[in-house]
C-alpha positions in Angstrom: 43.7 92.4 22.7 40.0 92.6 21.7 40.0 89.1 20.4 41.6 87.9 23.6 39.0 89.6 25.7 36.1 88.0 23.7 37.5 84.5 23.7 36.0 83.4 27.0 32.6 84.8 26.0 32.7 83.1 22.6 33.6 79.8 24.2 30.9 80.2 26.7 28.3 81.0 24.0 29.4 78.0 21.9 29.2 75.8 25.0 25.7 77.0 25.7 24.7 76.5 22.1 26.0 72.9 22.2 24.1 72.2 25.4 20.9 73.5 23.8 21.5 71.2 20.7 22.2 68.3 23.0 19.1 69.0 25.0 17.0 69.1 21.8 18.5 65.8 20.6 17.7 64.2 24.0 14.1 65.4 23.9 13.8 64.1 20.3 15.2 60.7 21.3 12.8 60.5 24.3 9.8 61.4 22.1 10.7 58.7 19.5 11.2 56.2 22.3 7.7 57.0 23.7 6.2 56.7 20.2 7.9 53.3 19.7 6.7 52.1 23.2 3.1 53.1 22.5 3.2 51.5 19.0 4.7 48.3 20.3 2.1 47.9 23.0 -0.7 48.9 20.7 0.4 46.4 18.0 0.5 43.7 20.6 -3.0 44.4 21.7 -1.8 45.6 25.1 -4.1 48.6 25.2 -4.4 48.8 29.0 -0.7 49.0 29.4 -0.4 51.6 26.7 -3.1 53.7 28.4 -1.3 53.4 31.7 1.9 54.5 30.1 0.2 57.6 28.7 -1.3 58.3 32.1 2.1 57.9 33.7 3.7 60.4 31.3 0.9 62.9 32.1 0.0 66.1 30.2 3.5 67.5 30.5 5.0 64.3 29.0 2.5 64.4 26.2 3.1 68.1 25.5 6.9 67.6 25.4 6.6 64.6 23.2 4.4 66.4 20.7 6.8 69.4 20.7 9.8 67.2 20.1 8.0 65.3 17.3 7.0 68.6 15.7 10.7 69.5 15.6 11.5 66.2 14.0 8.7 66.6 11.5 9.8 70.1 10.5 13.2 68.7 9.6 11.7 66.0 7.3 11.1 66.4 3.6 7.6 66.1 2.1 8.7 62.8 0.5 9.7 61.5 3.9 6.5 62.7 5.5 4.5 60.9 2.8 6.2 57.7 4.0 5.9 58.3 7.7 4.9 61.2 9.8 5.9 60.6 13.4 3.8 63.4 14.9 0.7 62.1 13.1 1.5 58.5 14.1 1.7 59.6 17.8 -1.5 61.6 17.6 -3.4 58.7 16.0 -2.1 56.2 18.7 -3.2 58.6 21.5 -6.6 59.1 19.8 -7.1 55.3 19.4 -6.2 54.7 23.0 -8.6 57.2 24.4 
């Protein structure tokens, strides 16, 4: 009887947990997409367009991008970070474009 009573709550908790994981994955994908857009524009010498994109995203977009990249970075090994650090790459691009 107790297990039967807890079943709906357990299912609800798992559903909420899955939604949070999915949301974090969506934020991570968006952050990587933004990093790749900036990098592509920068590498093509299209600095004005890259700056316009940063302006369009605004401070909230920059903050959420950095937060998501921090999460990605924290999941990476030291060896992987020596090869490529996405957060540092993003910060460098933003710095170069300012």
